[in-house]
C-alpha positions as CSV (number, residue, x, y, z in Angstrom):
1,M,-0.3,-0.3,-0.4
2,T,1.1,3.6,-0.9
3,K,2.1,6.0,1.8
4,Q,0.4,8.9,2.0
5,F,2.9,11.1,3.8
6,G,0.6,12.2,6.0
7,R,-1.4,14.0,3.8
8,R,-5.0,14.0,4.8
9,E,-7.6,11.6,3.5
10,F,-9.5,12.7,0.3
11,I,-12.9,13.3,1.1
12,I,-15.6,13.4,-1.9
13,L,-18.5,15.3,-0.7
14,G,-22.2,14.6,-1.1
15,S,-24.3,17.3,-3.0
16,T,-24.6,20.2,-0.7
17,A,-26.9,23.0,-0.2
18,A,-28.1,25.4,-3.2
19,G,-25.0,27.2,-4.4
20,S,-22.9,24.8,-3.4
21,V,-20.6,22.0,-5.5
22,F,-22.1,19.2,-6.5
23,L,-20.4,15.7,-6.1
24,K,-20.9,12.1,-6.3
25,A,-18.9,9.8,-4.6
26,C,-18.0,7.0,-6.9
27,A,-15.9,3.5,-6.5
28,S,-11.8,3.7,-6.9
29,S,-11.8,-0.1,-7.4
30,T,-10.6,-1.2,-10.6
31,P,-13.4,-2.0,-13.2
32,T,-14.0,-5.7,-15.3
33,A,-16.7,-4.6,-17.5
34,T,-15.7,-2.8,-20.6
35,S,-18.8,-0.6,-21.3
36,P,-21.7,0.0,-18.8
37,S,-23.6,-2.8,-17.1
38,P,-26.5,-3.4,-19.3
39,E,-28.7,-3.4,-16.0
40,A,-27.7,0.6,-15.2
41,S,-30.4,2.9,-16.3
42,P,-29.6,5.8,-18.7
43,A,-28.4,9.0,-17.6
44,A,-30.0,12.0,-17.7
45,T,-29.0,14.1,-20.6
46,A,-26.0,16.1,-19.2
47,A,-27.2,19.9,-19.6
48,S,-31.0,19.1,-18.8
49,G,-33.3,20.4,-15.6
50,D,-31.2,22.2,-13.1
51,V,-27.9,20.9,-13.3
52,I,-24.3,20.5,-15.8
53,K,-22.6,17.3,-15.2
54,V,-18.8,17.3,-16.0
55,G,-16.4,14.4,-14.9
56,I,-13.3,14.7,-12.3
57,L,-10.9,12.0,-13.3
58,H,-7.6,11.7,-11.2
59,S,-5.4,9.2,-9.3
60,L,-6.8,9.3,-5.8
61,S,-4.6,6.2,-4.8
62,G,-2.0,5.0,-5.8
63,T,1.6,6.4,-6.4
64,M,0.5,9.2,-8.1
65,A,-2.1,10.4,-5.8
66,I,0.7,12.4,-4.4
67,S,0.3,14.4,-6.7
68,E,-3.4,14.5,-8.3
69,K,-5.5,14.3,-5.0
70,S,-4.4,18.5,-4.4
71,V,-5.6,19.0,-8.0
72,V,-8.8,17.7,-7.5
73,D,-8.8,20.1,-4.7
74,A,-8.5,22.8,-7.3
75,E,-11.0,21.6,-9.7
76,Q,-13.3,21.5,-6.8
77,L,-12.7,24.7,-5.5
78,A,-13.5,26.1,-8.9
79,V,-16.4,24.6,-9.3
80,E,-17.8,25.9,-6.0
81,E,-17.0,29.3,-6.8
82,I,-18.8,29.1,-10.5
83,N,-21.4,27.7,-8.9
84,N,-21.8,30.4,-5.7
85,A,-21.6,32.9,-8.6
86,G,-25.0,31.9,-10.3
87,G,-23.5,28.4,-12.2
88,V,-23.1,28.2,-16.2
89,L,-25.8,29.4,-18.3
90,G,-27.9,29.6,-15.1
91,K,-27.6,26.0,-13.8
92,K,-25.2,24.1,-11.2
93,I,-22.4,22.0,-12.0
94,E,-22.4,18.5,-10.5
95,A,-19.2,16.8,-11.0
96,I,-19.0,13.3,-10.6
97,V,-15.4,12.4,-9.4
98,E,-13.9,9.7,-10.4
99,D,-10.6,7.5,-8.7
100,G,-7.8,6.6,-11.9
101,A,-6.1,4.8,-9.4
102,S,-2.9,5.4,-11.2
103,D,-3.5,2.3,-13.5
104,W,-3.6,3.3,-16.8
105,P,-6.9,0.8,-18.2
106,T,-8.7,1.9,-14.9
107,F,-8.0,5.7,-16.4
108,N,-9.6,4.3,-19.9
109,E,-12.6,2.7,-18.4
110,K,-13.8,5.6,-16.2
111,A,-13.4,7.9,-18.7
112,K,-16.0,5.9,-20.5
113,K,-18.0,5.4,-17.7
114,L,-18.0,9.3,-17.7
115,I,-19.3,9.7,-21.0
116,D,-21.8,6.8,-21.5
117,Q,-23.5,6.0,-18.3
118,D,-22.9,9.7,-16.8
119,K,-23.4,11.6,-19.2
120,V,-21.3,14.3,-18.8
121,V,-20.3,17.2,-21.0
122,T,-16.5,17.2,-20.9
123,V,-13.9,15.7,-18.3
124,F,-11.3,17.3,-16.3
125,G,-8.5,15.2,-15.7
126,C,-5.3,13.1,-16.4
127,W,-1.9,13.9,-14.8
128,T,0.5,11.7,-16.0
129,S,0.9,11.0,-20.2
130,A,-0.1,7.6,-19.7
131,S,-2.9,8.2,-18.3
132,R,-3.8,11.1,-21.0
133,K,-2.6,8.6,-24.0
134,A,-4.6,5.7,-22.5
135,V,-8.1,7.8,-22.7
136,L,-7.3,10.0,-25.7
137,P,-8.8,7.4,-28.2
138,T,-11.7,7.4,-26.1
139,F,-12.6,11.0,-26.3
140,E,-11.7,10.9,-30.1
141,S,-13.6,8.0,-30.8
142,K,-16.6,9.4,-29.0
143,N,-15.7,12.7,-29.9
144,H,-16.0,14.2,-26.4
145,M,-13.6,16.3,-24.6
146,L,-10.9,16.0,-21.9
147,W,-9.4,19.5,-20.2
148,Y,-5.9,18.3,-19.2
149,P,-3.8,20.3,-16.5
150,V,-0.3,19.4,-16.5
151,Q,2.9,20.1,-18.0
152,Y,3.9,17.3,-20.5
153,E,6.3,16.7,-23.6
154,G,4.0,17.5,-26.9
155,Q,4.1,15.4,-29.7
156,E,0.6,16.2,-29.7
157,C,-2.3,17.8,-30.5
158,S,-6.0,16.4,-30.2
159,K,-9.0,18.0,-31.4
160,N,-10.4,16.0,-28.4
161,I,-8.1,17.7,-25.7
162,F,-7.6,21.3,-24.6
163,Y,-4.1,21.4,-22.9
164,T,-3.7,24.1,-20.0
165,G,-0.3,22.8,-18.7
166,A,2.8,23.7,-20.7
167,A,4.0,22.6,-23.8
168,P,7.8,21.8,-23.6
169,N,8.6,25.4,-25.4
170,Q,6.8,26.8,-22.2
171,Q,9.0,24.7,-18.9
172,I,11.5,22.0,-20.5
173,E,13.4,24.0,-23.2
174,P,14.2,27.1,-21.1
175,S,14.9,25.2,-18.1
176,V,17.5,23.8,-20.1
177,E,18.8,27.2,-21.8
178,W,18.2,29.0,-17.6
179,L,20.9,25.8,-16.6
180,L,23.6,25.6,-19.5
181,K,23.8,29.3,-18.9
182,N,23.7,29.4,-15.0
183,K,24.7,25.9,-13.5
184,G,27.0,23.7,-16.3
185,K,27.0,22.1,-19.4
186,E,27.0,18.5,-18.5
187,F,23.6,16.9,-18.1
188,F,22.7,13.5,-16.6
189,L,18.8,12.5,-17.3
190,V,16.7,10.5,-15.0
191,G,13.0,9.6,-15.4
192,S,10.3,7.1,-14.9
193,D,9.8,4.7,-17.2
194,Y,7.0,5.6,-19.6
195,V,6.2,8.2,-22.3
196,F,6.3,11.5,-20.6
197,P,10.1,11.0,-19.4
198,R,11.6,9.5,-23.0
199,T,10.2,11.5,-25.0
200,A,10.7,14.7,-22.9
201,N,14.5,13.3,-22.4
202,T,14.8,13.0,-26.6
203,I,13.9,16.7,-26.4
204,I,16.6,17.6,-24.2
205,K,19.0,15.8,-25.7
206,A,18.5,17.4,-29.0
207,Q,18.5,20.7,-27.5
208,L,21.6,20.3,-25.7
209,E,23.4,18.8,-28.7
210,A,21.8,22.3,-30.5
211,L,23.2,24.5,-28.0
212,G,26.7,23.5,-27.3
213,G,25.9,21.1,-24.1
214,K,26.9,17.2,-23.3
215,T,24.3,14.3,-22.3
216,V,26.3,12.2,-20.3
217,G,23.9,9.3,-18.8
218,E,20.3,8.6,-19.3
219,D,18.3,5.9,-17.0
220,Y,15.2,5.0,-16.0
221,I,13.0,3.4,-13.2
222,P,9.1,2.1,-13.3
223,L,7.0,4.8,-12.2
224,G,6.1,4.4,-8.3
225,G,9.7,2.6,-8.2
226,T,11.9,3.4,-5.7
227,E,15.4,1.4,-6.0
228,V,17.5,4.4,-6.9
229,T,20.5,3.2,-5.8
230,P,22.0,1.8,-9.2
231,I,20.8,5.4,-10.9
232,I,22.7,7.2,-8.2
233,S,25.7,5.4,-8.3
234,K,25.6,5.9,-12.5
235,I,25.5,9.8,-12.0
236,K,28.1,9.6,-9.4
237,A,30.2,7.5,-11.8
238,A,29.1,9.8,-15.1
239,L,29.8,13.2,-13.3
240,P,32.3,12.6,-10.4
241,N,33.5,16.6,-9.9
242,G,29.5,17.2,-10.1
243,G,26.8,18.6,-13.1
244,V,23.3,19.1,-13.9
245,I,21.0,16.2,-13.1
246,Y,17.5,17.3,-14.8
247,N,14.4,15.1,-13.4
248,T,11.5,14.0,-14.8
249,L,10.2,11.2,-11.9
250,N,6.6,11.3,-11.2
251,G,4.7,10.4,-8.1
252,D,6.3,8.4,-4.9
253,S,9.9,8.2,-6.2
254,N,11.1,11.6,-5.8
255,V,10.8,10.4,-2.3
256,A,13.4,7.6,-3.1
257,F,15.4,9.4,-5.8
258,F,16.1,12.9,-3.5
259,K,16.6,11.1,0.0
260,Q,19.4,8.5,-1.2
261,L,20.9,11.6,-3.4
262,Q,21.6,13.3,-0.7
263,G,22.4,10.5,1.7
264,A,25.2,9.9,-0.9
265,G,26.6,13.7,-0.4
266,M,25.3,15.0,-3.6
267,G,23.8,18.2,-2.2
268,P,22.6,21.1,-4.9
269,D,26.1,22.8,-4.6
270,K,27.6,20.2,-6.4
271,Y,24.7,18.2,-8.0
272,P,22.0,21.0,-8.9
273,S,18.7,19.0,-10.1
274,M,16.2,20.5,-12.2
275,S,12.6,18.8,-11.4
276,V,9.7,19.1,-13.9
277,S,7.1,17.4,-11.9
278,I,8.0,18.9,-8.2
279,A,5.9,21.2,-7.0
280,E,4.9,22.8,-3.7
281,E,2.9,19.7,-3.1
282,E,5.6,17.4,-3.5
283,V,8.0,19.4,-1.6
284,K,6.1,19.4,1.4
285,A,5.3,15.4,1.0
286,I,8.9,14.7,0.6
287,G,10.7,16.8,2.9
288,V,12.2,20.2,2.8
289,E,15.2,19.2,4.1
290,Y,15.5,17.2,1.0
291,L,14.9,19.6,-1.7
292,K,16.3,23.4,-0.4
293,G,18.7,24.6,-3.0
294,H,17.0,22.5,-5.8
295,Y,15.4,23.7,-9.0
296,A,11.8,23.1,-10.6
297,A,10.8,24.7,-13.9
298,W,6.8,25.8,-13.8
299,N,4.5,28.4,-15.0
300,Y,3.2,29.4,-11.8
301,F,4.5,29.4,-7.9
302,Q,2.5,29.8,-5.3
303,T,4.9,32.6,-4.6
304,V,4.0,34.8,-7.7
305,D,3.1,37.9,-6.5
306,T,-0.1,38.7,-8.4
307,P,-3.5,39.5,-7.2
308,E,-5.0,36.8,-8.8
309,S,-2.2,34.8,-7.2
310,K,-3.2,36.3,-3.4
311,K,-6.9,35.4,-4.2
312,F,-6.6,32.0,-5.2
313,V,-4.0,31.5,-2.5
314,E,-6.3,33.0,0.1
315,A,-9.5,30.6,-1.3
316,F,-7.8,27.2,-1.4
317,K,-6.6,27.4,1.9
318,K,-9.7,29.0,3.8
319,K,-11.5,25.9,2.1
320,Y,-8.8,23.2,2.7
321,G,-6.9,24.7,5.7
322,D,-3.8,27.0,5.8
323,D,-1.4,24.0,6.3
324,R,-2.1,23.6,2.9
325,V,0.2,25.0,-0.5
326,V,-0.9,25.2,-4.0
327,N,0.9,24.7,-7.2
328,D,1.2,24.9,-10.9
329,P,-0.9,21.5,-11.5
330,M,-3.3,22.8,-9.5
331,E,-3.2,26.6,-10.7
332,A,-3.6,25.1,-14.2
333,A,-6.4,22.6,-13.1
334,Y,-8.5,25.5,-11.2
335,I,-8.1,27.9,-14.3
336,M,-9.0,25.3,-16.5
337,V,-13.0,25.1,-15.2
338,Y,-13.4,28.5,-16.0
339,L,-11.8,28.6,-19.8
340,W,-14.4,25.5,-20.0
341,K,-17.4,27.6,-18.4
342,Q,-16.4,30.7,-20.6
343,S,-16.1,28.7,-23.4
344,V,-19.9,27.2,-22.9
345,E,-21.2,30.8,-22.3
346,K,-19.8,32.1,-25.0
347,A,-21.1,28.9,-27.1
348,A,-24.6,29.5,-25.6
349,T,-24.8,25.9,-24.9
350,A,-23.2,22.8,-22.9
351,D,-24.4,19.7,-24.6
352,D,-23.1,20.6,-28.2
353,L,-19.6,19.9,-28.1
354,E,-18.5,21.5,-31.3
355,K,-19.8,24.7,-30.6
356,V,-17.8,24.4,-27.1
357,R,-14.7,23.8,-29.1
358,T,-14.9,26.7,-31.2
359,A,-15.8,29.2,-28.4
360,A,-12.7,27.7,-26.6
361,I,-10.6,28.9,-29.2
362,G,-9.3,33.2,-28.1
363,Q,-10.6,32.3,-24.7
364,T,-8.8,34.5,-22.4
365,F,-8.2,34.2,-18.2
366,D,-6.7,36.7,-15.7
367,A,-4.7,33.5,-14.0
368,P,-2.9,33.8,-10.7
369,E,0.5,33.1,-13.3
370,G,-0.8,36.1,-15.6
371,K,-3.5,36.8,-18.4
372,V,-3.6,33.4,-20.5
373,T,-5.6,32.8,-24.0
374,M,-6.4,29.5,-25.5
375,E,-4.6,29.4,-28.9
376,P,-6.0,27.9,-31.8
377,N,-3.8,24.8,-31.1
378,H,-5.5,23.9,-28.2
379,H,-3.2,24.9,-25.9
380,I,-2.5,28.2,-24.1
381,S,0.1,30.7,-23.6
382,K,2.0,30.4,-20.3
383,F,4.6,32.5,-18.2
384,V,7.8,30.2,-17.6
385,R,9.3,30.3,-13.9
386,I,12.1,28.9,-12.4
387,G,12.0,28.4,-8.6
388,E,14.5,27.1,-6.4
389,V,13.3,25.6,-2.8
390,R,13.6,27.7,-0.1
391,D,13.5,26.8,3.6
392,D,9.7,27.4,4.4
393,G,9.3,24.6,1.2
394,L,7.8,27.5,-1.3
395,F,9.9,28.4,-3.9
396,E,12.1,31.6,-4.5
397,I,11.5,32.8,-8.3
398,V,14.9,33.3,-10.0
399,Y,13.5,33.7,-13.9
400,S,10.6,34.8,-15.4
401,T,9.4,35.8,-18.1
402,K,7.6,39.4,-18.6
403,E,5.5,37.7,-21.1
404,A,3.1,35.2,-22.1
405,V,4.9,32.6,-24.0
406,K,3.0,30.8,-27.3
407,P,2.4,27.3,-27.2
408,I,4.4,25.0,-29.5
409,P,3.0,21.4,-29.4
410,W,5.4,19.4,-32.4
411,N,8.8,20.4,-30.9
412,Q,11.0,22.0,-32.7
413,F,14.3,20.1,-32.4
414,V,13.5,17.1,-32.5
415,A,13.9,16.4,-36.8
416,D,10.6,14.8,-37.4
417,T,8.8,17.3,-35.9
418,K,10.2,20.4,-37.1
419,G,8.4,22.6,-39.3
420,Y,5.2,21.1,-37.8
421,A,2.2,23.0,-36.6
422,C,-1.4,22.9,-35.1
423,D,-4.4,24.7,-36.1
424,W,-7.8,24.1,-34.6
425,S,-9.5,26.7,-36.0
426,D,-8.6,25.8,-39.8
427,P,-9.6,22.5,-40.7
428,A,-7.1,22.2,-44.0
429,K,-4.1,22.7,-41.3
430,G,-5.9,21.0,-38.1
431,G,-3.8,18.7,-35.8
432,K,-0.5,18.8,-37.2
433,Y,0.6,20.7,-40.8
434,K,3.6,21.4,-42.6
435,M,4.6,25.3,-42.0
436,T,5.9,27.1,-44.8
C-alpha cells in the first residue's frame, strides 16, 4: 500500500445546499467490464434540468495520488466558486469524481463510464501522459472533450483535448537554456519509465546537442519504483566532479531519489537538479530538508506576486486549511474549469461540443500566473518560471518571462516534427501541418 506521507484523507462531499458544488462519490476499484452495465438505467442528458454534469478523473490512490489529489481539490474549488456565482448558463455544475487509481486501463474505463453512463459534457482529468494516452482514443472515437492540466512532452495536438499545462517550449526548453547559462554543460537525465520522461529526454538531448551541452548519461526506473541506488551510482560515475541532474521522475519515486541523493553526499551545490514534476505539494510530502537548493521549472508558483495569485491562495486555504499549499498543476486545473465555463457561455450551450470547442479558441483568463489565452492549437499561452526550493518549502523565483509564451506542441528541436504546427481554427490544418 502506498504511503501518503501524512496527508489528509481525500473526502468526496455529497450534494450540498444550493449554491455549493455538487459532487458524487464513486467507487475506486478497478472495473472488470469494458462497457456500462446493461442493467444500469440511462443517465439524463448532461445539461438537462438544473444541472450540468462534468467529470473529474484523477488518481486518488496509488503512486500518483501524492500529486493528483490536490489537483482534484483545485478543480472542486473552481466548481464551487462558479456555482456560488450563479453557475453556468443559469445551471449548477454537478461534478462526478472518479479514481483512475494510478492505473492506465482504469483511467480509460472510468472515462468511458463518465461519457456513456454519466453523460458528462466534459472531463477534467489525468496527470501522467500515460493516463492521457490511455484515454485519448476514447475521447477521439466518441468525439468528446477532455481538459488536461499538467505540463507534458508535447508531440500531440488533439481536437478533443484542451491542454492547460505547459508544452515543452514553455517549461523544458527554457529550463535547459537556464541551466546551460547558470549551472553547467554536462547533464545526466533521470526519469520514470513511461512516455513523458522518455519523450522529454529525447527533446532535451536534441536541444543540448544544438546548444553546445552534453548528455553524459540517461536512466529510468519504473513509475512508483524506489530502487534508485543504481541510478545514483551511475550519476556519480558519469559526473565525478558534479554536474546537472535533469529530473523527470514522477510520483513516489522522487521521495527515495532525493533522500538517497542527499545520503550519498550529492547536494545541490555540486549536483543541482531541475525537476519538472515536483512542486510545492511534493516538496511538503518529500521533506524540504531533502530538496532545499534544488530547482523546478513551472509556469506558476505559490510565491507569484499577482492579485489573482493572492486571491487563489487565500480561497484555497480558506476551503482546505492554512497548512495547505498550491502549485502549478493545481493552478492549471483551477483555470481550465473557468476557461471551459467561459467557452460554454460564449457557445450558449454545454451539450454541443463542437460549438464549445470553437468558442474555446481565443478565450482569455486573468489567471494566478498572469493573463493566459487559449490558442488555436488547443494549448494556452503561459508564463515561464524557474524556482529554487527555500527553507519554508516554497520557491524563490529566480527566473521569469515578462510576457506569456505561446505554446508549440510539435517540437522544433526534434527532426521528425521540426517545421510542423497545429491549428484547429482551420479545418485544412488541424492537428499537424507543415509550416511554409
